[in-house]
C-alpha atoms as a printed R data frame, in Angstrom:
   type eleno elety resid chain resno       x      y       z
1  ATOM     1    CA   MET     A     1   0.000  0.000   0.000
2  ATOM     2    CA   GLY     A     2   1.449  3.241  -1.058
3  ATOM     3    CA   ILE     A     3   1.081  5.925  -3.651
4  ATOM     4    CA   GLN     A     4   0.941  4.450  -7.114
5  ATOM     5    CA   HIS     A     5   3.314  5.632  -9.820
6  ATOM     6    CA   GLY     A     6   1.823  8.486 -11.835
7  ATOM     7    CA   THR     A     7  -0.482  9.742  -9.059
8  ATOM     8    CA   MET     A     8  -0.756 13.529  -8.848
9  ATOM     9    CA   ILE     A     9  -1.154 15.340  -5.539
10 ATOM    10    CA   LYS     A    10  -3.007 18.660  -5.703
11 ATOM    11    CA   ARG     A    11  -1.997 21.621  -3.560
12 ATOM    12    CA   GLU     A    12  -5.401 23.293  -3.345
13 ATOM    13    CA   ILE     A    13  -8.570 22.294  -1.561
14 ATOM    14    CA   PRO     A    14 -11.553 21.921  -3.911
15 ATOM    15    CA   ARG     A    15 -14.647 24.078  -3.303
16 ATOM    16    CA   GLN     A    16 -17.082 22.315  -0.984
17 ATOM    17    CA   MET     A    17 -20.199 24.411  -1.661
18 ATOM    18    CA   ALA     A    18 -21.558 26.236  -4.678
19 ATOM    19    CA   LYS     A    19 -20.922 29.990  -4.716
20 ATOM    20    CA   ASP     A    20 -24.593 30.992  -4.673
21 ATOM    21    CA   SER     A    21 -25.576 28.671  -1.803
22 ATOM    22    CA   ASN     A    22 -22.938 30.119   0.545
23 ATOM    23    CA   SER     A    23 -24.672 33.465   1.047
24 ATOM    24    CA   ASN     A    24 -28.096 31.850   1.516
25 ATOM    25    CA   ARG     A    25 -26.833 29.528   4.219
26 ATOM    26    CA   LEU     A    26 -25.168 32.360   6.112
27 ATOM    27    CA   PHE     A    27 -28.417 34.329   6.035
28 ATOM    28    CA   ASP     A    28 -30.427 31.317   7.242
29 ATOM    29    CA   SER     A    29 -28.068 30.667  10.150
30 ATOM    30    CA   GLY     A    30 -28.247 34.340  11.174
31 ATOM    31    CA   SER     A    31 -32.025 34.188  11.183
32 ATOM    32    CA   THR     A    32 -31.955 30.988  13.238
33 ATOM    33    CA   ALA     A    33 -29.528 32.498  15.741
34 ATOM    34    CA   SER     A    34 -31.676 35.606  16.038
35 ATOM    35    CA   SER     A    35 -34.829 33.641  16.827
36 ATOM    36    CA   ALA     A    36 -32.928 31.420  19.290
37 ATOM    37    CA   ILE     A    37 -31.631 34.465  21.168
38 ATOM    38    CA   SER     A    38 -35.089 36.030  21.170
39 ATOM    39    CA   THR     A    39 -36.627 32.836  22.572
40 ATOM    40    CA   MET     A    40 -33.980 32.642  25.285
41 ATOM    41    CA   MET     A    41 -34.576 36.264  26.288
42 ATOM    42    CA   TYR     A    42 -38.353 35.770  26.646
43 ATOM    43    CA   GLY     A    43 -37.826 32.542  28.579
44 ATOM    44    CA   ASN     A    44 -35.363 34.259  30.891
45 ATOM    45    CA   LEU     A    45 -37.846 37.084  31.478
46 ATOM    46    CA   ALA     A    46 -40.600 34.628  32.430
47 ATOM    47    CA   ILE     A    47 -38.301 32.714  34.792
48 ATOM    48    CA   ASN     A    48 -37.163 35.964  36.431
49 ATOM    49    CA   ILE     A    49 -40.761 37.050  37.069
50 ATOM    50    CA   VAL     A    50 -41.685 33.683  38.621
51 ATOM    51    CA   MET     A    51 -38.538 33.542  40.746
52 ATOM    52    CA   SER     A    52 -38.978 37.147  41.873
53 ATOM    53    CA   ALA     A    53 -42.473 36.441  43.172
54 ATOM    54    CA   SER     A    54 -41.333 33.257  44.942
55 ATOM    55    CA   LEU     A    55 -38.337 34.906  46.575
56 ATOM    56    CA   GLN     A    56 -40.450 37.861  47.665
57 ATOM    57    CA   MET     A    57 -42.871 35.513  49.459
58 ATOM    58    CA   LEU     A    58 -39.957 33.661  51.067
59 ATOM    59    CA   TRP     A    59 -38.387 36.908  52.271
60 ATOM    60    CA   GLY     A    60 -41.734 37.956  53.722
61 ATOM    61    CA   MET     A    61 -41.911 34.694  55.700
62 ATOM    62    CA   VAL     A    62 -38.379 35.237  57.043
63 ATOM    63    CA   ASN     A    63 -39.294 38.776  58.162
64 ATOM    64    CA   VAL     A    64 -42.352 37.492  60.010
65 ATOM    65    CA   MET     A    65 -40.235 35.104  62.044
């Protein structure tokens, strides 16, 4: 097993994607990232509101004691 006689080794890496599909994929991934960040922000807001109410009740109980 080795390189056969007459085999050529190229120095450049061949293009992996078509030129026109590259820009479309970058745009799609940006849109996906934007909606993921937006979803995380709204989820974080909801969790903060719930936790704030719970901690406020707990603090009230501690003050009563």
